[in-house]
N, C-alpha and C positions, 0 to 999 in steps of 0.2 A: 141544374144538376142532372135532370133526366135526359136532356139533350146530350150532355157529355157522355153519359152512360151509353146512350144509343150510338154515338159515334165510335166509342170503344168496342161495342159489340159488333158493329158493322165492319170495323177494321179487322177484328179477330175472325169474322166470317170470311172476309176477302183473303186473309192469310191462309186460312184452312183450305179454301178453294184453290189457291195457288199451289199448295202442297199436293192436293189430289190431281191437279192438272199436270204437274211434273211427273207424278207416278203414272198417269195415263200415257204421257209421252214415252216414258221409259218402257212401258209394257206393250206399246203399239208395235205391231209388225210392219206397219206402213211408214214409219218414221225413219229418216236417214240416221245412220250411226252417229254422225256429228251432232245431231239434235239430241240424241239420247245421252251422249257424253256431256253436252252442256247441261241437260236436265239433271244428271247425276251430280255435276259440280254445284248446281244451284241448290241442291238439297242441303248444302252446308249453311244455308240461310235459315235453317229450321233447327236450332240447337235444342229446342224443347222436345223434339222428336228423335233425339240422337240415339237412344237405345233401339228404337225401331229401325232407323236408317242403317245403323251398324249391322243389325241382324239381317236386314234386307240385302245389303251389299254383300255380305258374306255368304248368304244362302243362294242368291240368284246368279252369282258370277259364273257358275258352271252351266247355267241354262242358256248362256249367250252363244249364238251360232253366227257364222258368216265370216266374210273375208277380213273385216276389221274388228273382230270380236275381242282381240287382245287389247285394243285401245279402250274399249268400254270396260273390260275387266280391270285394266290399269286404273281407270278413273274411279271405279267402284272401290278398289283397294285404297286409293288415295283418300277418298271421302271417308271410308271407315277409319282409316288411320288419323285423319283430321279430328274426328270426334274422340278417338281413343286416347289421343295425346292430351286432351283437356281434362 
């Protein structure tokens, strides 16, 4: 039983780390826009964090700068809508 609990805890820790890695990708100035778009899309894999993700996508979209900013904004809007529909 203890082994199963440990496996569950390890899986939860890996999942939490994945979430924060995605957030770091999105926040990084050194990452290509395509990587950020993909990272925002992958946020949909974290339904337990949907309230935060929706707030994040709605509040950060205006901070996006650069040539392809509209693509990242579009993905943030789509991700927020994904969670709002549920």
